[in-house]
C-alpha positions in Angstrom: -22.2 -57.4 13.5 -25.2 -58.0 12.1 -25.5 -58.7 8.5 -27.0 -56.0 5.8 -30.4 -56.5 4.8 -30.9 -57.9 1.4 -31.8 -54.5 -0.8 -29.3 -52.7 1.0 -26.3 -55.2 0.0 -25.4 -54.0 -3.8 -26.1 -50.1 -2.0 -23.1 -50.8 0.3 -21.0 -52.2 -2.5 -22.0 -50.1 -4.9 -20.8 -47.0 -2.3 -17.3 -48.3 -2.1 -16.7 -49.4 -5.1 -17.3 -46.0 -5.7 -15.0 -44.8 -3.4 -12.5 -46.9 -4.4 -12.2 -45.7 -8.0 -12.3 -42.1 -6.5 -8.7 -43.2 -5.1 -5.3 -42.8 -7.4 -3.6 -46.0 -8.4 -1.4 -44.9 -5.0 -3.9 -44.7 -3.0 -4.3 -40.9 -2.9 -8.3 -39.7 -2.7 -8.1 -37.4 -5.7 -11.4 -36.4 -4.2 -10.5 -34.8 -1.1 -7.1 -33.6 -2.7 -9.4 -31.7 -5.2 -11.6 -30.4 -2.6 -8.8 -29.0 -0.4 -7.9 -27.2 -3.6 -10.7 -25.9 -4.1 -11.2 -24.9 -0.8 -7.8 -23.4 -0.5 -7.7 -21.1 -3.6 -11.6 -19.7 -2.4 -9.4 -18.7 0.7 -6.8 -17.2 -0.6 -8.5 -15.6 -3.0 -10.3 -13.7 -0.1 -7.3 -13.0 1.6 -6.0 -11.2 -1.5 -9.7 -9.2 -1.9 -9.6 -8.3 2.1 -5.7 -6.9 2.3 -6.3 -5.3 -1.0 -9.3 -3.8 0.3 -7.4 -2.6 4.0 -4.9 -1.4 1.9 -6.6 1.2 0.0 -8.7 1.7 2.6 -5.3 3.0 5.0 -3.7 4.5 1.7 -7.5 7.1 1.4 -7.1 7.0 4.6 -3.4 8.8 4.9 -4.2 10.8 1.5 -7.4 12.8 3.2 -5.1 12.9 6.4 -2.0 14.7 4.5 -4.4 16.4 2.3 -5.9 18.4 5.3 -2.7 19.6 6.3 -1.5 20.7 3.5 -3.1 23.9 2.7 -1.5 25.2 6.4 1.6 23.9 5.5 1.6 25.5 2.1 0.5 28.8 3.9 3.4 28.7 6.3 5.9 27.1 3.5 5.1 30.4 0.5 4.8 32.8 3.8 8.6 31.7 4.6 9.8 31.5 1.2 8.3 35.1 0.3 10.0 36.2 3.7 13.4 34.7 2.3 12.9 36.4 -1.5 11.4 39.6 -0.3 13.0 40.5 3.4 16.2 41.6 4.6 18.1 39.3 7.2 21.5 38.4 8.8 22.7 35.5 7.1 25.9 35.7 9.2 26.7 38.5 11.4 30.1 38.0 12.5 31.5 38.0 9.3 28.9 41.1 8.1 26.8 38.9 5.3 23.1 40.0 5.4 20.4 38.9 2.7 18.4 41.9 0.8 15.2 41.2 -1.2 16.3 40.0 -4.7 15.4 43.0 -6.9 17.3 44.9 -4.5 20.3 42.9 -4.9 19.9 42.8 -9.1 19.6 46.5 -8.8 22.9 46.5 -6.9 24.8 43.9 -9.2 23.3 46.0 -12.6 25.3 49.6 -11.2 28.0 47.8 -9.3 29.1 44.4 -11.4 30.0 41.4 -8.9 32.7 41.9 -6.5 34.9 39.6 -5.6 34.5 38.6 -1.4 
């Protein structure tokens, strides 16, 4: 093994001494632990940001899709409800139960009163 040049001997010893100083009494490399902690924290932060961005992007698409179909569904729903309120149809044909428009039903009840079935 070649001996170090006379000018570098002190430098090598100083680097080794600095490395030894960074170790805790139990032999742990504090500098390396700190580096791993910082890198790990940055990775967690970036991951959280990416997940948050993905969540809001997906949520925005779902809202846009649901709003795109809303007017059609709402129009169909309103038409169905209008037919139920203002149309005449059989509720139970076998028992003779018919649905009539609500205005007509209120007039009948006002004239005849409620009757027990």
